[in-house]
C-alpha positions as CSV (number, residue, x, y, z in Angstrom):
1,X,-62.6,42.9,17.9
2,X,-61.3,39.5,16.6
3,X,-58.5,41.0,15.4
4,X,-57.2,42.7,18.2
5,X,-58.2,39.5,20.3
6,X,-55.4,37.4,18.0
7,X,-53.0,40.0,18.6
8,X,-53.2,40.1,22.1
9,X,-53.0,36.4,22.6
10,X,-50.0,36.1,20.3
11,X,-48.2,38.8,22.4
12,X,-49.3,37.3,25.7
13,X,-48.1,33.8,24.6
14,X,-45.3,34.6,23.2
15,X,-43.5,36.2,26.0
16,X,-44.6,40.2,25.9
17,X,-42.5,40.5,23.1
18,X,-42.7,42.9,20.5
19,X,-40.9,40.6,17.7
20,X,-44.4,38.2,18.8
21,X,-46.5,39.9,16.8
22,X,-44.6,39.4,13.4
23,X,-46.3,37.2,10.6
24,X,-45.4,33.5,10.8
25,X,-43.3,33.0,7.7
26,X,-41.8,30.0,9.1
27,X,-45.6,28.1,8.1
28,X,-45.3,29.7,4.7
29,X,-44.1,28.2,1.5
30,X,-45.0,24.2,2.2
31,X,-41.8,23.1,3.6
32,X,-40.3,20.0,2.6
33,X,-42.7,19.7,-0.4
34,X,-42.0,19.5,-3.9
35,X,-43.8,22.3,-5.4
36,X,-44.1,22.6,-9.4
37,X,-42.5,25.2,-11.4
38,X,-43.8,27.6,-13.7
39,X,-42.4,29.1,-17.2
40,X,-40.1,31.4,-15.2
41,X,-36.4,29.8,-14.4
42,X,-35.5,29.5,-11.0
43,X,-32.6,30.2,-9.3
44,X,-30.0,33.0,-9.5
45,X,-29.7,33.9,-13.5
46,X,-26.8,32.9,-15.5
47,X,-24.3,35.9,-16.2
48,X,-23.9,34.7,-20.1
49,X,-27.2,33.6,-20.4
50,X,-27.7,35.9,-24.1
51,X,-24.6,33.8,-25.5
52,X,-25.5,30.8,-28.0
53,X,-24.9,27.3,-26.2
54,X,-25.5,28.8,-22.6
55,X,-29.0,29.9,-22.5
56,X,-30.8,30.5,-19.5
57,X,-31.2,26.5,-18.8
58,X,-34.4,24.5,-17.3
59,X,-36.4,24.2,-14.7
60,X,-36.3,20.3,-13.2
61,X,-39.4,18.4,-13.9
62,X,-40.7,15.5,-12.5
63,X,-39.8,13.5,-15.3
64,X,-36.5,15.2,-14.8
65,X,-36.3,14.0,-11.2
66,X,-37.8,10.3,-12.4
67,X,-34.6,10.4,-14.8
68,X,-32.2,11.5,-12.2
69,X,-33.5,8.4,-9.6
70,X,-33.0,5.9,-12.6
71,X,-29.2,7.3,-13.1
72,X,-28.4,7.2,-9.5
73,X,-29.6,3.6,-8.8
74,X,-27.9,2.6,-12.2
75,X,-24.8,4.4,-12.4
76,X,-24.3,5.7,-8.8
77,X,-25.4,2.8,-6.1
78,X,-23.1,0.3,-7.4
79,X,-20.1,-1.8,-6.8
80,X,-18.0,0.6,-9.1
81,X,-18.3,3.3,-6.8
82,X,-18.4,5.7,-9.6
83,X,-17.7,9.5,-8.9
84,X,-21.1,11.2,-8.8
85,X,-19.7,13.7,-11.9
86,X,-19.4,10.4,-13.8
87,X,-22.4,9.0,-13.0
88,X,-24.2,12.3,-14.4
89,X,-22.3,12.4,-17.8
90,X,-23.7,8.6,-18.5
91,X,-27.2,10.0,-17.6
92,X,-26.9,12.8,-19.8
93,X,-25.4,10.3,-22.4
94,X,-28.1,7.8,-22.1
95,X,-31.1,10.2,-21.4
96,X,-30.6,13.5,-22.9
97,X,-29.6,12.5,-26.6
98,X,-31.4,13.7,-29.6
99,X,-30.1,10.2,-31.7
100,X,-27.4,7.8,-32.1
101,X,-25.2,7.7,-34.8
102,X,-22.4,5.6,-36.1
103,X,-19.1,6.9,-36.7
104,X,-16.4,5.9,-39.8
105,X,-15.5,3.0,-37.2
106,X,-19.0,2.1,-36.9
107,X,-18.8,3.4,-32.9
108,X,-22.1,4.2,-31.6
109,X,-22.2,7.5,-30.5
110,X,-24.6,10.0,-28.9
111,X,-25.7,13.2,-30.3
112,X,-26.6,15.2,-27.0
113,X,-29.6,18.0,-27.1
114,X,-28.6,21.6,-26.7
115,X,-26.7,22.8,-23.4
116,X,-29.8,25.0,-22.4
117,X,-31.9,22.3,-22.8
118,X,-30.1,19.6,-20.2
119,X,-30.0,19.6,-16.4
120,X,-26.8,21.2,-15.1
121,X,-24.7,18.8,-12.8
122,X,-25.5,21.3,-10.1
123,X,-29.4,20.6,-10.3
124,X,-28.4,16.7,-10.3
125,X,-26.5,17.0,-7.3
126,X,-29.2,19.1,-5.5
127,X,-31.8,16.9,-6.1
128,X,-29.3,13.7,-5.5
129,X,-28.9,15.2,-1.9
130,X,-32.6,15.9,-1.3
131,X,-33.7,12.8,-2.4
132,X,-31.0,11.0,-0.2
133,X,-33.0,9.3,2.4
134,X,-31.5,5.7,3.1
135,X,-27.3,6.6,3.5
136,X,-27.0,3.3,4.7
137,X,-28.7,1.9,1.7
138,X,-26.4,4.2,-0.6
139,X,-23.1,3.4,1.2
140,X,-24.0,-0.4,1.7
141,X,-24.8,-0.8,-2.3
142,X,-21.5,1.1,-3.3
143,X,-18.7,-0.4,-0.7
144,X,-20.4,-3.6,0.7
145,X,-21.9,-4.9,4.2
146,X,-18.3,-5.0,5.5
147,X,-16.8,-1.7,4.5
148,X,-20.0,0.2,5.5
149,X,-20.0,-1.7,9.1
150,X,-16.2,-0.9,9.7
151,X,-15.7,2.7,8.4
152,X,-19.6,4.2,8.2
153,X,-21.7,2.7,10.7
154,X,-22.9,4.6,13.9
155,X,-20.6,4.3,16.8
156,X,-22.8,3.3,19.8
157,X,-20.8,1.4,22.2
158,X,-17.5,1.1,23.7
159,X,-14.4,-1.9,23.8
160,X,-15.8,-2.1,27.9
161,X,-19.0,-3.2,27.1
162,X,-19.6,-7.0,28.5
163,X,-16.3,-6.5,30.5
164,X,-17.0,-6.9,34.1
165,X,-13.3,-6.5,35.4
166,X,-9.4,-7.6,34.5
167,X,-9.3,-10.6,32.5
168,X,-12.9,-10.5,31.0
169,X,-11.5,-9.9,27.7
170,X,-8.2,-10.0,25.7
171,X,-7.7,-8.7,22.4
172,X,-4.9,-9.8,20.6
173,X,-3.2,-8.5,17.2
174,X,-0.4,-8.7,15.0
175,X,0.8,-6.0,13.0
176,X,4.5,-5.8,10.6
177,X,6.6,-3.3,12.2
178,X,7.8,-0.6,9.7
179,X,11.5,-0.9,10.7
180,X,14.1,-2.9,9.3
181,X,16.4,-5.3,11.6
182,X,19.7,-6.8,11.4
183,X,20.9,-10.1,12.4
184,X,22.6,-10.3,15.8
185,X,24.8,-13.1,14.5
186,X,26.0,-10.9,11.6
187,X,25.2,-7.3,11.8
188,X,25.8,-6.7,7.9
189,X,22.5,-8.8,7.4
190,X,19.5,-7.2,6.9
191,X,16.8,-9.9,8.2
192,X,13.9,-7.7,7.3
193,X,10.7,-6.4,9.3
194,X,9.8,-8.2,12.4
195,X,6.3,-9.0,13.6
196,X,4.8,-7.6,16.7
197,X,1.9,-9.3,18.7
198,X,0.1,-7.4,21.3
199,X,-2.4,-8.7,24.1
200,X,-4.4,-5.9,26.0
201,X,-6.9,-6.3,28.7
202,X,-10.1,-4.8,27.6
203,X,-11.2,-3.3,31.1
204,X,-7.8,-1.4,32.2
205,X,-6.3,-1.2,28.8
206,X,-3.2,-3.1,30.7
207,X,-0.7,-4.7,28.0
208,X,-0.6,-8.3,29.6
209,X,1.0,-10.2,26.7
210,X,3.8,-9.4,23.4
211,X,5.7,-11.3,21.4
212,X,8.3,-9.6,19.1
213,X,9.9,-11.9,16.2
214,X,9.9,-13.5,12.8
215,X,7.1,-15.7,13.1
216,X,3.6,-14.8,11.8
217,X,1.8,-13.5,11.5
218,X,0.4,-17.1,12.1
219,X,-0.8,-19.5,14.9
220,X,2.7,-19.8,16.2
221,X,3.2,-16.2,16.8
222,X,0.1,-16.1,18.6
223,X,1.1,-19.1,20.9
224,X,4.2,-17.3,21.6
225,X,2.1,-13.9,22.6
226,X,-0.3,-16.2,24.5
227,X,2.4,-17.7,26.3
228,X,3.7,-14.3,27.5
229,X,0.4,-13.2,28.9
230,X,0.1,-16.0,31.2
231,X,3.9,-16.3,32.4
232,X,6.0,-14.3,34.8
233,X,6.9,-10.9,33.2
234,X,9.9,-10.6,35.6
235,X,11.6,-13.3,34.1
236,X,11.0,-12.2,30.5
237,X,12.4,-8.9,30.8
238,X,15.5,-10.6,32.7
239,X,15.9,-12.3,29.3
240,X,16.5,-9.3,27.6
241,X,18.8,-7.5,30.1
242,X,15.9,-5.7,31.8
243,X,14.9,-5.6,35.4
244,X,11.9,-4.8,36.8
245,X,9.6,-5.4,40.0
246,X,6.8,-7.7,40.6
247,X,4.3,-4.8,40.8
248,X,5.6,-3.2,37.8
249,X,3.8,-5.4,35.4
250,X,1.9,-8.1,37.5
251,X,0.0,-10.1,34.1
252,X,0.8,-13.9,34.2
253,X,-3.0,-15.0,34.0
254,X,-5.4,-16.8,31.5
255,X,-8.8,-14.5,30.9
256,X,-12.1,-15.5,30.4
257,X,-12.1,-14.8,26.8
258,X,-10.0,-13.4,23.9
259,X,-10.8,-11.9,21.0
260,X,-8.8,-11.8,18.0
261,X,-8.7,-12.5,14.0
262,X,-10.3,-15.3,12.1
263,X,-7.0,-16.4,11.0
264,X,-4.7,-16.9,14.0
265,X,-7.7,-18.1,16.4
266,X,-10.2,-20.0,14.3
267,X,-9.7,-23.7,13.4
268,X,-8.3,-26.6,14.8
269,X,-5.6,-25.1,16.5
270,X,-7.6,-23.7,19.7
271,X,-9.4,-26.8,20.3
272,X,-7.3,-27.7,23.1
273,X,-7.4,-24.2,24.8
274,X,-11.0,-24.1,24.8
275,X,-11.7,-27.3,27.0
276,X,-8.7,-27.6,28.7
277,X,-8.0,-23.9,30.3
278,X,-12.0,-23.1,29.7
279,X,-11.2,-20.0,27.6
280,X,-13.4,-18.3,25.4
281,X,-12.5,-17.8,21.9
282,X,-14.1,-15.1,20.0
283,X,-13.6,-14.2,16.3
284,X,-13.5,-10.8,14.9
285,X,-15.6,-10.7,11.6
286,X,-13.7,-10.2,8.4
287,X,-12.9,-6.7,7.7
288,X,-13.7,-5.8,11.1
289,X,-10.5,-4.2,12.7
290,X,-12.7,-1.7,14.6
291,X,-14.0,-4.5,17.0
292,X,-10.4,-4.8,18.0
293,X,-9.8,-1.2,18.5
294,X,-7.7,-0.8,21.5
295,X,-4.9,-3.2,20.2
296,X,-5.2,-1.5,16.7
297,X,-4.7,1.9,18.2
298,X,-1.5,0.6,20.3
299,X,0.1,-0.1,16.8
300,X,0.0,3.6,15.9
301,X,1.3,4.4,18.9
302,X,4.1,2.3,18.9
303,X,4.8,3.7,15.1
304,X,4.8,7.3,16.6
305,X,7.4,6.7,19.3
306,X,9.9,4.3,17.5
307,X,10.0,6.5,14.3
308,X,12.3,9.3,15.1
309,X,14.8,7.5,17.0
310,X,14.9,4.2,15.2
311,X,17.5,3.8,12.2
312,X,15.7,1.7,9.1
313,X,12.3,2.6,9.9
314,X,10.2,2.5,6.9
315,X,9.1,6.0,5.9
316,X,5.8,6.7,3.6
317,X,8.1,7.4,0.5
318,X,9.8,4.2,1.1
319,X,8.1,3.0,-2.9
320,X,8.4,6.3,-4.9
321,X,11.0,6.4,-7.1
322,X,14.1,8.3,-5.7
323,X,13.0,7.7,-2.5
324,X,15.5,6.6,0.4
325,X,16.2,3.1,1.0
326,X,15.7,2.7,4.5
327,X,16.8,-0.8,4.8
328,X,20.2,0.3,4.7
329,X,20.0,2.2,7.4
330,X,19.2,-0.9,9.8
331,X,21.5,-1.2,13.0
332,X,19.2,-2.6,15.4
333,X,18.8,-6.5,15.8
334,X,15.4,-8.4,17.0
335,X,16.6,-8.5,20.9
336,X,17.4,-5.1,20.7
337,X,13.8,-4.2,19.2
338,X,12.3,-6.5,21.7
339,X,14.1,-4.3,24.2
340,X,12.5,-1.2,23.2
341,X,9.2,-2.5,23.0
342,X,9.3,-3.7,26.6
343,X,10.0,-0.3,27.4
344,X,7.1,1.3,25.7
345,X,4.9,-1.6,27.5
346,X,6.4,-0.4,30.5
347,X,5.7,3.4,30.0
348,X,2.1,2.6,28.7
349,X,1.0,0.3,31.5
350,X,2.6,2.6,34.3
351,X,2.6,6.1,33.2
352,X,0.2,6.8,30.2
353,X,-3.1,8.8,31.1
354,X,-6.0,7.4,29.2
355,X,-7.7,10.7,28.4
356,X,-10.9,8.7,27.0
357,X,-11.7,6.6,29.5
358,X,-14.9,6.4,31.3
359,X,-14.2,6.0,34.9
360,X,-17.0,4.4,36.7
361,X,-18.5,6.1,39.8
362,X,-16.8,3.9,42.5
363,X,-13.7,4.5,40.5
364,X,-14.0,8.2,40.9
365,X,-14.9,7.8,44.6
366,X,-11.7,5.6,45.0
367,X,-9.5,8.3,43.1
368,X,-8.3,5.8,40.7
369,X,-6.2,7.3,37.8
370,X,-7.3,6.3,34.6
371,X,-3.9,4.8,34.3
372,X,-3.9,1.0,33.2
373,X,-1.8,-0.1,36.0
374,X,-4.2,1.8,38.9
375,X,-7.2,0.5,36.9
376,X,-5.7,-3.2,36.7
377,X,-5.2,-3.1,40.6
378,X,-8.4,-1.5,41.4
379,X,-9.9,-4.3,39.1
380,X,-8.2,-6.9,41.1
381,X,-9.4,-5.4,44.5
382,X,-13.0,-5.1,43.4
383,X,-14.2,-7.3,40.0
384,X,-11.5,-10.0,40.6
385,X,-12.6,-13.7,39.7
386,X,-12.0,-13.5,36.3
387,X,-7.9,-14.4,36.1
388,X,-6.5,-17.7,36.6
389,X,-3.2,-18.9,36.7
390,X,-1.9,-22.2,35.6
391,X,1.8,-24.0,35.2
392,X,4.0,-22.5,32.4
393,X,4.3,-26.1,31.0
394,X,0.6,-26.9,30.8
395,X,0.0,-23.4,29.4
396,X,2.3,-24.5,26.5
397,X,1.1,-27.8,26.1
398,X,-2.2,-26.6,25.3
399,X,-1.4,-23.9,22.9
400,X,0.7,-26.3,20.7
401,X,-0.9,-28.0,17.8
402,X,-2.2,-31.2,18.5
403,X,-2.2,-34.5,16.1
404,X,-2.4,-38.1,16.4
405,X,0.5,-40.5,16.6
406,X,1.2,-44.4,16.2
407,X,2.6,-47.1,18.4
408,X,4.5,-49.6,16.4
409,X,7.2,-52.1,16.6
410,X,9.9,-49.5,15.8
411,X,8.4,-46.5,17.9
412,X,6.0,-44.4,18.2
413,X,5.5,-42.7,14.6
414,X,4.6,-39.3,14.0
415,X,5.1,-37.6,10.8
416,X,7.5,-40.4,9.4
417,X,9.6,-40.5,12.6
418,X,10.1,-42.7,15.4
419,X,10.0,-41.3,19.5
420,X,10.4,-43.3,22.4
421,X,9.2,-42.6,26.1
422,X,9.8,-43.6,29.5
423,X,5.9,-44.7,30.1
424,X,6.3,-47.0,26.4
425,X,9.4,-48.9,27.6
426,X,8.0,-49.4,31.0
427,X,4.8,-50.8,29.8
428,X,6.2,-52.4,26.8
429,X,4.5,-50.5,24.1
430,X,6.8,-51.9,21.4
431,X,6.6,-55.4,22.1
432,X,2.9,-55.7,22.0
433,X,2.8,-53.6,18.8
434,X,5.0,-56.4,17.3
435,X,2.9,-58.9,18.5
436,X,-0.1,-57.4,17.7
437,X,-1.5,-56.9,21.0
438,X,-2.9,-53.6,20.5
439,X,-6.2,-52.8,18.6
440,X,-6.3,-50.0,16.0
441,X,-7.8,-47.5,18.8
442,X,-5.1,-48.6,21.3
443,X,-2.5,-47.8,18.8
444,X,-3.6,-44.2,18.1
445,X,-1.8,-41.7,20.6
446,X,-3.0,-37.8,21.1
447,X,-0.1,-35.8,21.2
448,X,1.1,-32.4,21.1
449,X,4.8,-30.8,19.4
450,X,5.9,-27.7,18.8
451,X,6.6,-27.1,14.7
452,X,9.8,-25.7,15.3
453,X,11.2,-28.8,17.3
454,X,11.2,-32.1,15.9
455,X,13.2,-33.6,19.0
456,X,10.5,-34.1,21.2
457,X,6.4,-34.5,21.4
458,X,4.4,-35.0,24.2
459,X,1.6,-37.5,25.1
460,X,-1.5,-35.9,26.2
461,X,-3.9,-36.6,29.0
462,X,-7.6,-36.5,28.1
463,X,-7.8,-33.1,30.6
464,X,-4.7,-31.6,29.0
465,X,-3.6,-31.0,32.7
466,X,-0.2,-33.9,32.3
467,X,1.9,-35.3,29.7
468,X,4.6,-37.5,29.0
469,X,7.5,-36.2,27.2
470,X,8.8,-38.5,24.0
471,X,12.4,-38.2,22.7
472,X,13.3,-38.8,19.1
473,X,15.2,-42.1,18.8
474,X,18.8,-42.3,17.8
475,X,19.0,-44.0,14.5
476,X,16.9,-40.8,13.1
477,X,19.7,-38.5,14.0
478,X,18.8,-37.2,10.4
479,X,15.8,-35.4,11.8
480,X,17.1,-33.9,15.1
481,X,17.5,-30.0,15.4
482,X,15.2,-29.9,12.6
483,X,11.6,-28.5,12.8
484,X,8.5,-30.4,11.3
485,X,8.4,-27.9,7.9
486,X,11.9,-29.1,7.0
487,X,11.6,-32.6,7.7
488,X,8.0,-32.7,5.6
489,X,10.1,-31.0,3.1
490,X,12.7,-34.0,3.3
491,X,10.3,-36.7,2.9
492,X,8.1,-35.0,0.3
493,X,11.7,-34.4,-1.4
494,X,12.4,-38.2,-0.9
495,X,9.1,-39.5,-2.0
496,X,9.4,-37.1,-5.1
497,X,12.4,-38.4,-6.2
498,X,11.5,-42.0,-5.4
499,X,8.6,-41.5,-8.0
500,X,11.3,-39.8,-10.5
501,X,13.1,-42.8,-10.3
502,X,10.3,-45.1,-10.3
503,X,9.9,-45.1,-14.0
504,X,13.5,-45.7,-14.8
505,X,14.0,-48.2,-12.4
506,X,10.9,-50.2,-14.1
507,X,13.0,-49.6,-17.3
508,X,16.1,-51.5,-15.5
509,X,13.7,-54.1,-14.1
510,X,12.3,-55.1,-17.6
511,X,15.6,-55.3,-19.0
512,X,16.7,-57.6,-15.9
513,X,13.7,-59.9,-16.6
514,X,15.2,-59.9,-20.4
515,X,18.8,-60.4,-19.2
516,X,17.6,-63.6,-16.9
517,X,15.5,-65.3,-19.6
518,X,18.3,-64.9,-22.0
519,X,20.2,-66.9,-20.0
520,X,17.9,-69.5,-19.0
521,X,17.1,-70.1,-22.9
522,X,20.6,-70.6,-23.4
523,X,20.7,-72.9,-20.5
524,X,17.6,-75.1,-21.7
525,X,19.4,-75.1,-25.5
526,X,22.5,-76.8,-23.9
527,X,20.8,-79.0,-22.2
528,X,19.3,-80.3,-24.8
529,X,21.7,-80.7,-26.8
530,X,23.7,-82.9,-24.2
531,X,20.6,-84.6,-23.0
532,X,21.0,-88.6,-22.4
533,X,17.8,-90.3,-22.5
534,X,19.6,-93.4,-20.9
535,X,20.0,-92.1,-18.1
536,X,16.9,-92.5,-15.4
537,X,15.7,-89.5,-13.3
538,X,16.9,-91.6,-10.3
539,X,20.2,-91.9,-11.5
540,X,20.0,-88.0,-11.7
541,X,19.1,-87.7,-8.3
542,X,21.3,-90.3,-6.9
543,X,24.4,-88.8,-8.1
544,X,24.0,-85.2,-7.0
545,X,26.7,-85.5,-3.7
546,X,29.2,-87.0,-6.6
547,X,28.3,-84.3,-9.0
548,X,28.7,-81.7,-6.5
549,X,32.1,-82.7,-5.4
550,X,33.4,-83.0,-9.1
551,X,32.0,-79.3,-9.5
552,X,33.4,-78.0,-6.5
553,X,36.9,-79.2,-7.7
554,X,36.9,-77.7,-10.7
555,X,35.9,-74.6,-9.5
556,X,38.1,-74.5,-6.9
557,X,41.3,-74.9,-9.4
558,X,39.6,-72.0,-10.9
559,X,38.9,-69.8,-7.9
560,X,42.0,-70.3,-5.7
561,X,44.1,-67.6,-5.3
562,X,47.9,-67.2,-6.8
563,X,49.6,-64.1,-5.6
564,X,52.1,-62.6,-7.3
565,X,51.0,-64.5,-10.9
566,X,53.1,-64.0,-13.8
567,X,53.5,-65.8,-17.2
568,X,56.1,-68.5,-17.5
569,X,59.0,-67.5,-19.6
570,X,60.9,-69.4,-22.1
571,X,63.9,-71.2,-21.2
572,X,65.5,-70.0,-24.1
573,X,65.7,-66.7,-22.6
574,X,68.0,-67.8,-19.7
575,X,65.9,-67.0,-17.1
576,X,64.5,-68.9,-14.4
577,X,60.8,-68.4,-13.5
578,X,60.0,-66.9,-10.2
579,X,58.9,-69.2,-7.7
580,X,56.8,-68.0,-4.6
581,X,56.7,-70.9,-2.0
582,X,54.0,-71.2,0.6
583,X,53.4,-73.1,3.4
584,X,49.5,-73.6,1.8
585,X,50.8,-74.3,-1.5
586,X,52.2,-78.1,-0.5
587,X,48.5,-78.7,0.5
588,X,47.4,-78.2,-2.8
589,X,49.1,-80.9,-5.0
590,X,47.5,-83.1,-6.9
591,X,48.5,-86.3,-5.3
592,X,47.8,-84.7,-2.0
593,X,43.9,-83.9,-3.2
594,X,43.4,-87.5,-4.9
595,X,44.6,-88.9,-1.4
596,X,41.7,-87.0,0.4
597,X,39.1,-88.0,-2.3
598,X,39.9,-91.4,-1.8
599,X,39.8,-90.9,2.3
600,X,36.4,-89.3,1.6
601,X,35.2,-92.4,-1.0
602,X,36.5,-95.2,1.6
603,X,34.5,-93.1,4.7
604,X,31.2,-92.9,2.3
605,X,31.3,-96.8,1.8
606,X,31.7,-97.5,5.3
607,X,29.0,-95.4,6.5
608,X,26.4,-97.5,4.0
609,X,27.5,-100.7,5.0
């Protein structure tokens, strides 16, 4: 009766299907539990089990599994990133050896136990995979936390998380293009590979800023891209010969936040951007390019479009022996490459269909296609409030590096150069500095400057919304039309030359002192020989004027000019001496000189009386 009820219940509970009466084999065997093996070898028998050195093999015991765990921890889960086969060999060498012997070179070597008594690599791999419980721990121990986060972590979110609308967050990144360019000034010159900076709006995938040039990857390149993102694109395109409408690329705004690398957007250079333009800077962690996935993906898109058509594009076999030198194919200059990039951006912004973009319910209701320009315009109408505009000069002012300059009597001193401005002249800064009417704090000025142009610096207002332009002073023309790096190099070179010459100059100064001392010593000896003790000190002082007059007369006779000076010839030669008369020569005759001295003496006597 119990058996009948059991089968009826099973039949009715399991859908009245004949297979419902089959035994529950799924509950047999203790699934997932380790079972101790018996004496019989498990698994498929070996084909050549009867051959010596092969055998039937062994079953894995708990002792073997313990060795496996130790070997995996010791030889596999470490920064060396050994292959699993290498970890297996190291395990066999250390734990399945009969003895350790030394060869003729005294090198210790392991003598392994017979093959039929050792676990196989297949068995080792089976238990390795079966006991792999924490894959995060395994990968982290082998590759580190950063590589795990970049390449192996679970992807649970999207780039659009925490973005409300256009301008909530921009992503910025740079890459070196895989193409060699030529100079526009001489098309036979190869100038290398350009740097491309791209800025993308996370909400709409709109490319809002770009820079193609030779600066960077550095803050200078990022500064150019950020300036482009916040300025008029119609004017920008016109500069390279492309005409667009205002609605085709309507991006000229400052965002709420910018996500970039720790290189360009970290440090002192962004300190003026944050408070003055109210921009939040977010830096991706090291080795976390996936945080800027949008712009990283667009760089691959650029390569896919330009590679088939652009001469000078570098392929993967560039460094291989016998590979083609693509640099010699270069034909495009920097301006032309910029034009190509702008065409790519126009296509992306206005026509590229974002198949993987998750549209919101309101977007679907409004029939908004996942194309960047449509998403941007929809966001402006429905999610506005994050985008802001500023004058172009104010944007550049707050993107340029800042530093301290000093007011001096010669001008506003910065990096060894002197500048002036209208405000300094109007308020007599330099006169006050020379008169020491400034305190140390008053002499210090906060300025902005472009490292590429030393002709100007800019005095900043505290809020960064106004500035005073300063000009390089005229006497320092050697600094004009040079960047600050060149000037710093020049000043450093001059300092090096000065220090290098300092030792030689000191030697010459010591020699100079010796020469002076020699002359003084000779003079003292001559004075001691001619000293007259009968003449008092008063008499010596009283005769200074007469002595000076006598000395002057003697020196005039020696220093006086005589033109066409010749040596007098003897009368026996029958040649008369050359006589060159001059109106002045008569005034130098001895009788005239004696007369002048007599008149001067009489005048002095009259004054004394």
